[in-house]
C-alpha positions as CSV (number, residue, x, y, z in Angstrom):
1,F,89.4,135.8,116.9
2,I,93.3,136.5,117.2
3,K,94.9,134.4,119.5
4,G,95.1,136.6,122.3
5,T,91.5,137.9,122.4
6,A,90.5,134.7,122.4
7,K,92.6,133.6,125.5
8,L,91.5,136.8,127.5
9,Y,87.6,135.6,126.5
10,G,88.6,132.0,128.2
11,L,88.9,130.0,125.0
12,R,91.9,127.7,125.1
13,V,94.0,127.6,122.1
14,D,96.9,125.7,122.0
15,R,98.2,122.7,120.1
16,W,95.7,120.2,121.0
17,V,92.7,122.4,121.3
18,D,91.2,125.4,119.3
19,E,88.0,126.7,121.0
20,R,87.5,129.1,118.5
21,R,86.4,126.5,116.2
22,D,84.0,125.6,118.9
23,P,81.0,126.9,117.8
24,Y,78.9,127.2,120.9
25,R,81.7,128.4,123.0
26,A,83.4,130.6,120.1
27,T,79.9,132.2,119.7
28,S,79.8,132.8,123.7
29,A,82.8,134.8,123.9
30,A,82.0,136.9,120.7
31,A,78.8,138.1,122.5
32,R,80.6,138.7,125.3
33,F,83.4,140.6,122.9
34,L,81.0,143.0,121.3
35,S,79.0,143.5,123.9
36,D,82.2,144.8,125.5
37,L,83.2,146.8,122.7
38,R,79.5,148.7,122.6
39,D,79.9,149.2,125.8
40,R,83.4,151.0,125.3
41,F,82.1,152.7,122.3
42,G,78.3,153.6,122.9
43,S,77.3,152.1,119.6
44,P,76.5,148.9,118.1
45,Y,77.9,149.6,114.6
46,L,81.1,151.1,116.3
47,A,80.9,147.8,118.3
48,A,81.0,145.9,114.8
49,A,83.5,147.9,113.2
50,A,85.9,147.5,116.3
51,Y,85.2,143.4,116.2
52,N,86.1,143.6,112.0
53,A,89.3,145.9,112.3
54,G,90.0,146.0,116.1
55,A,89.1,148.2,118.9
56,G,92.6,150.3,118.4
57,K,91.8,150.9,114.9
58,V,88.1,152.5,115.7
59,G,89.6,154.4,118.7
60,R,92.6,156.5,116.5
61,G,90.2,157.0,113.8
62,L,87.5,158.4,116.1
63,R,90.3,160.6,117.6
64,R,91.0,162.0,114.1
65,L,87.5,163.1,113.2
66,P,86.9,166.6,113.5
67,E,85.3,167.7,116.8
68,E,81.0,168.1,116.6
69,E,78.5,168.2,119.1
70,E,79.6,166.5,122.1
71,D,75.9,164.4,121.9
72,S,76.8,163.2,118.2
73,L,80.1,161.2,119.3
74,N,80.3,157.6,119.7
75,S,76.9,156.9,118.3
76,D,75.5,154.9,115.2
77,A,75.9,158.1,113.1
78,T,79.2,158.6,113.9
79,F,80.0,155.0,112.0
80,F,78.7,156.8,108.8
81,R,81.1,160.1,109.7
82,L,84.2,157.6,110.2
83,Y,82.8,155.5,106.8
84,D,83.8,158.6,104.7
85,T,87.1,159.0,105.6
86,K,90.6,156.9,104.8
87,F,90.8,155.4,108.8
88,L,88.9,152.3,108.0
89,R,89.7,150.1,105.5
90,R,86.8,148.7,102.7
91,E,86.6,145.5,104.0
92,T,85.4,147.1,107.7
93,K,82.9,150.0,105.6
94,D,81.3,146.8,104.3
95,Y,81.3,144.5,107.2
96,V,78.8,146.5,109.2
97,P,76.3,147.4,106.6
98,K,76.1,143.4,105.7
99,L,76.0,142.6,109.5
100,I,72.8,145.3,109.4
101,A,71.5,143.4,106.5
102,A,71.8,139.8,107.9
103,A,70.1,140.9,111.1
104,L,67.1,142.3,108.9
105,I,67.1,139.1,106.8
106,A,67.2,136.6,109.7
107,K,64.3,138.8,112.0
108,E,62.0,138.9,108.4
109,P,63.4,136.0,106.0
110,T,60.0,135.6,103.8
111,R,60.0,139.5,103.4
112,Y,63.1,139.1,101.7
113,G,62.6,136.1,99.7
114,F,64.3,133.5,101.7
115,E,62.4,130.5,103.5
116,R,62.1,130.3,107.1
117,P,64.6,127.7,108.8
118,D,62.7,124.7,109.9
119,S,62.6,124.8,113.7
120,S,62.4,120.9,113.4
121,L,65.6,120.2,112.1
122,G,67.8,122.3,115.3
123,A,68.2,119.2,117.3
124,Y,71.1,119.9,119.8
125,P,73.7,117.4,120.2
126,D,74.1,115.3,123.4
127,S,77.4,115.8,125.6
128,I,79.7,113.8,127.8
129,I,82.5,114.4,130.1
130,V,85.7,113.0,129.7
131,P,88.0,113.1,132.5
132,D,91.6,112.6,130.4
133,A,92.9,111.9,127.3
134,T,90.1,110.5,125.1
135,G,90.1,109.6,121.1
136,L,87.6,110.5,119.3
137,D,87.6,107.5,117.2
138,V,86.4,105.7,120.6
139,I,83.9,108.3,121.1
140,A,82.5,107.2,117.4
141,R,82.5,103.4,118.1
142,L,80.2,103.8,121.5
143,A,78.2,105.8,119.7
144,D,77.7,103.9,116.9
145,T,78.7,106.3,114.2
146,T,81.4,107.4,111.8
147,L,84.4,109.6,113.3
148,A,83.5,112.3,110.5
149,A,80.2,112.6,112.5
150,I,82.1,113.0,116.1
151,R,84.6,115.6,114.3
152,E,81.9,117.6,112.8
153,L,80.5,117.9,116.2
154,N,83.9,118.7,117.9
155,P,85.8,120.6,115.3
156,Q,88.0,122.4,118.4
157,Y,89.8,118.9,119.1
158,L,92.8,119.4,116.8
159,R,94.2,116.2,117.3
160,L,91.4,113.9,117.3
161,M,91.8,113.8,120.9
162,T,91.2,115.3,124.2
163,P,94.0,116.8,125.5
164,P,96.0,114.6,128.6
165,G,95.1,115.7,132.3
166,A,92.0,117.5,131.4
167,R,88.6,117.5,131.5
168,M,86.6,118.1,128.4
169,V,83.3,118.0,126.8
170,I,82.8,116.1,123.8
171,R,79.4,116.2,121.7
172,V,77.5,113.4,120.6
173,P,74.7,112.7,117.9
174,P,71.1,113.9,119.8
175,G,69.7,111.0,122.2
176,K,73.1,109.4,122.2
177,G,74.7,111.0,125.4
178,E,73.5,108.7,128.0
179,S,74.2,105.1,126.2
180,V,77.6,106.7,125.6
181,A,78.6,107.9,129.2
182,A,77.3,104.5,130.5
183,A,79.7,102.7,127.7
184,Y,82.3,105.1,128.5
185,T,82.5,104.2,132.2
186,G,83.2,100.5,131.3
187,L,86.3,101.5,129.3
188,R,89.7,101.4,131.2
189,P,91.8,104.4,131.3
190,Q,94.0,102.7,128.3
191,E,90.7,101.8,125.9
192,R,90.2,105.4,125.7
193,I,92.9,106.1,122.8
194,T,93.5,103.7,120.0
195,F,97.5,102.7,119.8
196,V,99.5,100.9,117.5
197,E,102.9,98.9,117.8
198,H,105.7,100.2,116.0
199,F,109.0,98.2,116.3
200,V,111.7,100.3,115.2
201,S,113.9,99.2,112.2
202,R,117.7,100.2,111.4
203,G,118.2,104.0,110.5
204,E,114.7,104.8,112.0
205,T,114.7,108.3,114.2
206,F,111.5,109.7,116.1
207,G,111.2,112.0,112.8
208,T,111.0,109.7,110.2
209,I,108.5,107.6,112.3
210,A,106.2,110.3,113.2
211,R,106.6,111.6,109.4
212,H,105.5,107.8,108.5
213,Y,102.3,108.2,110.3
214,G,102.0,111.8,109.9
215,I,101.9,113.2,113.2
216,S,104.5,115.4,114.6
217,S,107.7,114.0,116.9
218,G,106.6,115.9,119.9
219,T,103.5,114.0,119.6
220,L,105.2,110.6,119.4
221,E,107.5,111.5,122.1
222,D,104.8,112.2,124.4
223,A,103.5,109.1,123.8
224,N,106.7,107.4,124.7
225,P,108.0,108.9,128.0
226,G,111.6,108.2,128.8
227,V,112.5,107.3,125.3
228,R,115.0,109.5,123.6
229,S,115.5,109.9,119.8
230,G,119.1,109.8,119.9
231,S,118.8,106.2,121.7
232,L,116.6,104.2,119.6
233,K,117.4,100.7,119.0
234,V,116.5,98.1,116.5
235,G,113.7,96.4,117.3
236,Q,112.6,98.7,120.1
237,R,108.6,98.8,120.6
238,L,107.0,102.4,120.4
239,V,103.4,103.2,120.8
240,V,101.8,105.5,118.5
241,P,98.5,107.0,119.1
242,T,96.5,106.6,116.2
243,S,93.5,108.6,117.5
244,V,96.0,111.5,116.6
245,V,96.7,110.2,113.1
246,P,95.0,112.1,110.3
247,P,92.6,109.7,108.4
248,S,92.4,109.7,104.8
249,R,89.5,111.2,103.1
250,E,88.0,108.4,102.5
251,V,88.1,107.2,106.6
252,L,86.2,110.2,107.1
253,K,83.4,109.6,104.7
254,T,79.9,109.3,106.6
255,V,77.8,106.6,107.7
256,D,75.9,106.3,104.5
257,E,79.0,105.4,102.3
258,A,78.9,102.1,99.9
259,D,81.2,99.0,100.9
260,P,84.8,100.3,101.4
261,R,86.2,98.0,99.9
262,G,84.7,98.8,96.3
263,G,86.7,101.9,95.7
264,S,89.5,100.5,94.2
265,A,89.3,98.8,91.0
266,G,91.1,95.2,91.1
267,G,92.0,95.5,94.7
268,L,94.5,97.8,93.7
269,H,95.1,101.3,95.3
270,R,97.4,104.5,94.0
271,V,99.0,105.9,97.2
272,R,98.2,109.6,97.7
273,S,100.3,112.2,99.6
274,G,100.0,111.1,103.6
275,E,98.7,107.8,103.1
276,S,100.6,105.2,105.4
277,L,100.1,101.3,106.0
278,W,98.2,102.4,109.1
279,T,95.6,104.5,106.8
280,L,95.0,102.0,104.0
281,S,94.5,99.3,106.9
282,Q,91.7,101.2,108.4
283,Q,90.2,102.2,105.1
284,Y,90.1,98.7,103.3
285,G,89.6,96.5,106.4
286,V,92.6,95.0,106.4
287,T,95.5,94.4,108.7
288,I,98.9,95.8,108.4
289,A,100.8,92.7,108.2
290,Q,98.2,91.6,105.4
291,L,99.2,94.5,103.0
292,R,103.3,94.0,104.0
293,Q,102.3,90.1,102.9
294,W,100.7,91.0,99.8
295,N,102.9,94.1,98.4
296,A,106.0,92.0,99.5
297,L,106.9,95.0,101.8
298,G,109.7,95.2,104.2
299,R,109.1,95.9,107.7
300,D,109.9,100.0,107.5
301,G,106.3,99.8,104.9
302,I,107.3,102.9,103.5
303,L,104.9,104.3,100.7
304,K,106.0,106.2,97.9
305,V,103.1,108.7,96.6
306,G,101.8,107.0,93.3
307,Q,102.6,103.8,94.1
308,R,100.4,101.3,93.6
309,I,99.5,98.5,95.9
310,R,97.2,95.6,96.3
311,V,94.8,96.1,99.3
312,G,93.1,93.0,98.9
313,E,93.7,89.3,98.2
314,A,93.8,88.7,94.4
315,E,91.3,86.7,93.5
316,A,92.0,83.4,92.0
317,A,91.8,82.8,88.2
318,P,88.8,80.5,86.9
319,S,89.9,76.8,86.1
320,A,89.6,76.0,82.4
321,S,87.3,72.5,83.9
322,P,84.3,73.4,85.8
323,T,84.7,70.3,87.1
324,T,87.9,71.4,89.3
325,R,86.6,74.6,90.7
326,T,86.3,75.0,94.6
327,P,82.5,74.9,95.6
328,P,81.8,78.1,97.2
329,A,81.2,77.8,101.1
330,A,77.5,76.4,102.6
331,P,75.5,80.1,102.6
332,D,74.1,79.6,106.3
333,R,77.8,78.7,107.4
334,P,78.8,81.5,109.7
335,S,82.2,83.2,109.6
336,L,83.9,84.4,112.5
337,H,85.4,88.3,112.8
338,V,88.0,89.5,115.4
339,V,86.6,93.4,116.3
340,R,89.2,96.1,115.2
341,P,89.2,99.5,117.5
342,G,86.4,102.2,115.8
343,E,84.2,99.1,114.0
344,T,80.7,99.3,114.5
345,L,77.7,97.2,113.5
346,S,76.5,99.3,110.7
347,L,80.0,99.2,109.3
348,L,80.5,95.3,109.5
349,A,77.0,95.5,108.0
350,R,77.9,97.1,105.4
351,R,81.6,95.2,105.0
352,Y,79.9,91.4,104.7
353,R,76.6,92.6,102.8
354,V,74.3,91.8,105.4
355,T,72.0,93.5,107.7
356,I,72.4,94.6,111.2
357,E,69.5,92.7,112.4
358,A,71.3,89.4,111.1
359,L,74.5,90.3,112.8
360,Q,72.7,91.2,116.2
361,E,70.4,87.7,115.8
362,A,73.4,85.9,114.8
363,N,75.6,87.2,118.3
364,G,72.9,87.4,120.6
365,L,73.0,91.1,120.6
366,D,70.6,94.2,120.7
367,Q,70.6,98.1,119.7
368,S,72.5,99.0,123.0
369,T,75.0,96.7,122.5
370,V,78.7,98.7,122.1
371,L,81.3,96.3,119.9
372,K,84.3,96.2,121.9
373,A,87.7,95.7,120.2
374,G,88.9,92.4,120.5
375,V,85.5,90.2,120.9
376,T,85.0,88.0,117.9
377,I,81.4,87.8,116.4
378,K,79.9,85.4,113.8
379,I,79.2,86.9,110.3
380,P,75.9,85.0,108.9
381,G,76.4,83.2,105.6
């Protein structure tokens, strides 16, 4: 759909949402559009051609055809008369036969050498309704899954969050709807979106700060009402909605990923385009303050593409004498971890190389427990 047609058929298209990407709403709109085109032209073939080329293009082509018996006008045969002219582009001429072929194969796949799809794999996702702006990363945490999984189910949300001031549907994995909805009702409004704080440094503007986090100046201004770009002061606190920060490719990988710390040899990372201290802190499970300390970075924390930075504590060099080495911690002595936004039991289990069951037992948790940011949990040795 072009934007105008999408809006005509009830799809929302703006800087927050593009429902042309929503497989459910877009399919419904497409079916209604094709039905209207069939009513207009009297033929499913002409309707398909108009869907591809535009109703105006097909209408003008029909008017230029030589007159024939009125009974044959606007029939399936009329499409093939139009096919033999220059009134349609090659793309449209090929589109309709391809559509016919796809329909025939879908009805009898085995006849044409295809396997019939396994109906057991077609489980529909659950969904919840959120009343206001909500980050997809927050929903991923409540569903105990990855941001990538929630994003795949909700590709219509362009900024990884639902728009403010609107009731919207968010789809979650099958069987998760009831538990996510219950956990969501326990969130305070300010917990529905994850924010990070940014303190203005000398020379910074809304534009430079927005570029640093990979978002637009308008989004940053929306998150800081009443603050004008020309009046920023050194040390002034701004909030950055991290739910709309485009995550790095590593952050969007599936739940079956290996330990997220293991991707860089020697604890070093080569900076790629679009990465910032925030995206790297999420990727490697460390804090922005730690990254600054390990790499002697200033408060601006500006990274350059190609720069190599340390993303973990340097390993201590082994001592020459084995008698002077620091003994390892007792294996049964638990350490503590403060839960950060978006973290789940499965993520922490991979990070610390323990089982989910061990984490649950050490903290008195059950399968329905959803981790909340700021809570301290024990990590078994």
